[in-house]
DSSP file (Angstrom, degrees, kcal/mol; ACC not computed):
  #  RESIDUE AA STRUCTURE BP1 BP2  ACC     N-H-->O    O-->H-N    N-H-->O    O-->H-N    TCO  KAPPA ALPHA  PHI   PSI    X-CA   Y-CA   Z-CA
    1    1 A M              0   0    0      0, 0.0     2,-0.1     0, 0.0     3,-0.1   0.000 360.0 360.0 360.0 136.0   -7.9  -27.1  -10.7
    2    2 A A        -     0   0    0      1,-0.1     2,-0.2     3,-0.0     3,-0.0  -0.379 360.0-103.0 -73.1 148.1   -7.9  -26.9   -6.9
    3    3 A K        -     0   0    0      1,-0.1     2,-0.3    -2,-0.1    -1,-0.1  -0.477  40.2-108.9 -68.0 137.4   -9.9  -24.3   -5.1
    4    4 A E        -     0   0    0     -2,-0.2     2,-0.6    -3,-0.1    -1,-0.1  -0.536  30.5-149.1 -70.9 130.2   -7.8  -21.3   -3.9
    5    5 A D        +     0   0    0     -2,-0.3     3,-0.2     1,-0.1    -1,-0.0  -0.904  21.9 174.5-106.7 116.0   -7.5  -21.4   -0.1
    6    6 A N        +     0   0    0     -2,-0.6    24,-0.2     1,-0.2    -1,-0.1  -0.146  37.2 125.4-109.5  36.0   -7.2  -18.0    1.6
    7    7 A R  S    S+     0   0    0     22,-0.1    23,-3.5    23,-0.1     2,-0.4   0.897  70.5  45.1 -64.0 -40.4   -7.3  -19.3    5.2
    8    8 A F  E     +A   29   0A   0     -3,-0.2     2,-0.3    21,-0.2    21,-0.2  -0.853  65.9 176.7-108.2 140.0   -4.1  -17.6    6.2
    9    9 A K  E     -A   28   0A   0     19,-1.7    19,-2.9    -2,-0.4     2,-0.5  -0.997  32.3-117.2-139.5 147.8   -3.0  -14.1    5.3
   10   10 A V  E     +A   27   0A   0     -2,-0.3    17,-0.2    17,-0.2     3,-0.1  -0.701  31.1 172.7 -82.5 123.6    0.1  -12.0    6.3
   11   11 A I  E     +     0   0A   0     15,-2.9     2,-0.3    -2,-0.5    16,-0.2   0.491  66.2  25.5-110.6  -6.7   -1.0   -9.0    8.3
   12   12 A Y  E     -A   26   0A   0     14,-1.0    14,-1.9     2,-0.0     2,-0.4  -0.969  59.3-175.0-156.2 140.8    2.5   -7.7    9.3
   13   13 A E  E     -A   25   0A   0     -2,-0.3     2,-0.4    12,-0.2    12,-0.2  -1.000   3.3-171.2-137.8 139.8    6.1   -7.9    7.9
   14   14 A Q  E     -A   24   0A   0     10,-2.6     9,-2.4    -2,-0.4    10,-1.8  -0.999  12.1-167.1-128.1 131.6    9.4   -6.8    9.2
   15   15 A T  E     -A   22   0A   0     -2,-0.4     2,-0.3     7,-0.2     5,-0.1  -0.726  21.5-113.1-114.9 164.8   12.5   -6.9    7.0
   16   16 A S        -     0   0    0      3,-1.2    -1,-0.0     5,-0.6     0, 0.0  -0.664  19.1-130.5 -90.5 150.2   16.2   -6.5    7.7
   17   17 A S  S    S+     0   0    0     -2,-0.3     3,-0.1     1,-0.2    -1,-0.1   0.725 111.4  42.8 -71.8 -19.5   18.1   -3.5    6.4
   18   18 A I  S    S+     0   0    0      1,-0.3     2,-0.5     2,-0.0    -1,-0.2   0.892 119.0  40.3 -89.6 -48.5   20.7   -6.0    5.0
   19   19 A I  S    S-     0   0    0      1,-0.1    -3,-1.2     2,-0.1    -1,-0.3  -0.912  70.5-157.7-105.8 123.3   18.4   -8.6    3.6
   20   20 A K        +     0   0    0     -2,-0.5    -1,-0.1    -5,-0.1     3,-0.1   0.518  62.9  95.5 -83.4  -4.9   15.3   -7.2    1.9
   21   21 A S  S    S-     0   0    0      1,-0.1    -5,-0.6    -6,-0.0    -2,-0.1  -0.572  91.5 -90.0 -83.2 152.0   13.1  -10.3    2.2
   22   22 A P  E     +A   15   0A   0      0, 0.0    -7,-0.2     0, 0.0     3,-0.1  -0.347  43.4 175.1 -59.4 134.7   10.7  -10.5    5.1
   23   23 A I  E     +     0   0A   0     -9,-2.4    17,-2.9     1,-0.3     2,-0.4   0.615  68.8  36.8-114.9 -21.8   12.2  -12.1    8.1
   24   24 A I  E     +AB  14  39A   0    -10,-1.8   -10,-2.6    15,-0.2    -1,-0.3  -0.999  69.3 168.4-131.3 130.7    9.4  -11.7   10.7
   25   25 A Q  E     -AB  13  38A   0     13,-2.5    13,-3.1    -2,-0.4     2,-0.5  -0.971  28.3-141.6-136.8 152.7    5.7  -12.0    9.8
   26   26 A I  E     -AB  12  37A   0    -14,-1.9   -15,-2.9    -2,-0.3   -14,-1.0  -0.982  22.5-160.8-112.6 123.8    2.5  -12.2   11.6
   27   27 A W  E     -AB  10  36A   0      9,-2.7     9,-2.9    -2,-0.5     2,-0.5  -0.836   4.6-148.2-104.5 140.6    0.0  -14.6   10.0
   28   28 A L  E     -AB   9  35A   0    -19,-2.9   -19,-1.7    -2,-0.4     2,-0.9  -0.937   8.0-144.0-110.2 125.9   -3.7  -14.5   10.6
   29   29 A D  E  >  -A    8   0A   0      5,-2.4     4,-3.1    -2,-0.5   -21,-0.2  -0.808  14.6-159.4 -83.7 107.5   -5.9  -17.6   10.5
   30   30 A T  T  4 S+     0   0    0    -23,-3.5    -1,-0.1    -2,-0.9   -22,-0.1   0.652  85.1  52.1 -69.7 -15.3   -9.0  -16.2    9.0
   31   31 A E  T  4 S+     0   0    0    -24,-0.3    -1,-0.2     3,-0.1   -23,-0.1   0.884 125.6  20.1 -85.4 -42.3  -11.2  -19.1   10.3
   32   32 A T  T  4 S-     0   0    0      2,-0.1    -2,-0.2    -3,-0.1     3,-0.1   0.693  93.6-129.6-100.4 -22.3  -10.2  -19.0   14.0
   33   33 A G     <  +     0   0    0     -4,-3.1    27,-3.1     1,-0.3     2,-0.2   0.394  56.0 146.9  86.1  -2.9   -8.8  -15.5   14.3
   34   34 A V  B     -D   59   0B   0     25,-0.2    -5,-2.4    -5,-0.2     2,-0.4  -0.458  40.8-140.8 -70.9 137.2   -5.5  -16.8   15.9
   35   35 A N  E     -B   28   0A   0     23,-2.2    15,-2.9    15,-0.3     2,-0.4  -0.812  15.8-162.5 -98.7 138.7   -2.4  -14.8   15.1
   36   36 A Y  E     -BC  27  49A   0     -9,-2.9    -9,-2.7    -2,-0.4     2,-0.5  -0.948  13.4-137.2-122.9 142.5    0.9  -16.7   14.5
   37   37 A L  E     -BC  26  48A   0     11,-3.2    11,-1.9    -2,-0.4     2,-0.5  -0.877  19.7-166.3 -97.9 126.2    4.5  -15.3   14.5
   38   38 A F  E     -BC  25  47A   0    -13,-3.1   -13,-2.5    -2,-0.5     2,-0.5  -0.955   2.4-169.5-114.3 130.5    6.7  -16.6   11.7
   39   39 A R  E     -BC  24  46A   0      7,-2.4     7,-2.2    -2,-0.5     2,-0.4  -0.982   3.1-162.6-122.8 127.2   10.5  -16.2   11.8
   40   40 A E  E     + C   0  45A   0    -17,-2.9     2,-0.3    -2,-0.5     5,-0.2  -0.898  11.8 173.2-109.7 136.5   12.7  -16.9    8.8
   41   41 A A  E >   - C   0  44A   0      3,-2.8     3,-2.2    -2,-0.4     2,-0.2  -0.875  61.6 -58.7-144.8 109.2   16.4  -17.3    9.1
   42   42 A A  T 3  S-     0   0    0     -2,-0.3    -1,-0.1     1,-0.3     0, 0.0  -0.390 121.8 -14.6  56.2-116.8   18.4  -18.4    6.0
   43   43 A Y  T 3  S+     0   0    0     -2,-0.2     2,-0.3    -3,-0.1    -1,-0.3   0.156 127.9  74.0-101.5  18.8   16.9  -21.7    4.9
   44   44 A A  E <   +C   41   0A   0     -3,-2.2    -3,-2.8     2,-0.0     2,-0.3  -0.828  53.4 175.8-126.4 165.2   15.0  -22.3    8.1
   45   45 A G  E     -C   40   0A   0     -2,-0.3     2,-0.3    -5,-0.2    -5,-0.2  -0.983  13.2-149.3-161.2 165.3   11.9  -20.9    9.8
   46   46 A G  E     -C   39   0A   0     -7,-2.2    -7,-2.4    -2,-0.3     2,-0.4  -0.993   2.5-159.9-144.2 150.6    9.6  -21.3   12.7
   47   47 A L  E     +C   38   0A   0     -2,-0.3    -9,-0.2    -9,-0.2    -2,-0.0  -0.997  18.8 159.5-133.6 132.4    5.9  -20.7   13.4
   48   48 A T  E     -C   37   0A   0    -11,-1.9   -11,-3.2    -2,-0.4     2,-0.1  -0.991  45.7 -92.9-148.4 150.9    4.3  -20.2   16.9
   49   49 A P  E     -C   36   0A   0      0, 0.0     2,-0.5     0, 0.0   -13,-0.3  -0.403  43.5-118.2 -62.1 142.0    1.0  -18.8   18.2
   50   50 A L        -     0   0    0    -15,-2.9     8,-3.0     8,-0.2     2,-0.3  -0.730  35.5-155.1 -82.4 126.6    1.4  -15.1   19.1
   51   51 A L  B     -E   57   0C   0     -2,-0.5     2,-0.1     6,-0.2   -15,-0.0  -0.773   6.2-135.9-109.7 149.0    0.7  -14.8   22.9
   52   52 A D    >   -     0   0    0      4,-2.9     3,-1.8    -2,-0.3    -1,-0.1  -0.208  46.4 -81.1 -86.7-174.0   -0.5  -11.8   24.9
   53   53 A A  T 3  S+     0   0    0      1,-0.3    -1,-0.0     2,-0.1    -2,-0.0   0.726 131.1  52.4 -63.5 -23.0    0.9  -10.8   28.3
   54   54 A E  T 3  S-     0   0    0      2,-0.1    -1,-0.3     3,-0.0    -3,-0.0   0.421 120.3-106.5 -92.5   0.3   -1.2  -13.4   30.1
   55   55 A G  S <  S+     0   0    0     -3,-1.8    -2,-0.1     1,-0.3     3,-0.0   0.593  78.2 130.3  85.7  11.3    0.1  -16.2   27.8
   56   56 A K        -     0   0    0      1,-0.1    -4,-2.9     3,-0.0    -1,-0.3  -0.715  66.8 -94.2 -96.6 149.3   -3.2  -16.5   25.9
   57   57 A P  B     -E   51   0C   0      0, 0.0     2,-0.5     0, 0.0    -6,-0.2  -0.305  37.7-115.3 -61.2 141.7   -3.3  -16.6   22.0
   58   58 A V        -     0   0    0     -8,-3.0   -23,-2.2   -23,-0.3     2,-0.5  -0.691  36.7-167.1 -76.8 125.1   -3.9  -13.2   20.3
   59   59 A I  B     -D   34   0B   0     -2,-0.5   -25,-0.2   -25,-0.2   -26,-0.1  -0.971  14.7-140.6-122.3 124.4   -7.2  -13.5   18.5
   60   60 A T        -     0   0    0    -27,-3.1     5,-0.1    -2,-0.5    -2,-0.0  -0.676  33.1-108.9 -80.0 130.0   -8.4  -11.0   16.0
   61   61 A P    >   -     0   0    0      0, 0.0     3,-1.8     0, 0.0     4,-0.4  -0.227  26.2-113.7 -58.4 150.0  -12.1  -10.3   16.3
   62   62 A K  G >  S+     0   0    0      1,-0.3     3,-1.3     2,-0.2   -29,-0.1   0.839 114.6  60.1 -53.6 -39.0  -14.3  -11.7   13.5
   63   63 A A  G 3  S+     0   0    0      1,-0.2    -1,-0.3     2,-0.1    -3,-0.0   0.725 106.7  47.4 -65.0 -21.3  -15.2   -8.2   12.2
   64   64 A E  G <         0   0    0     -3,-1.8    -1,-0.2     1,-0.2    -2,-0.2   0.399 360.0 360.0-101.5   1.9  -11.5   -7.4   11.5
   65   65 A R    <         0   0    0     -3,-1.3    -1,-0.2    -4,-0.4    -2,-0.1   0.480 360.0 360.0 -81.0 360.0  -10.6  -10.6    9.7
């Protein structure tokens, strides 16, 4: 049996009032601290690093991971 990998965890979810499944999520890479924005639309989705106002990746401090 493979070891369970908990590298990524969902730290935020936003749903639609029409569709009850999550359509926007923020994923945290627990090893690097980088936050990613995931967007779901029907049978498609996209993932991109979440950026701050200066265009740098949002990084969660080690103590908060």
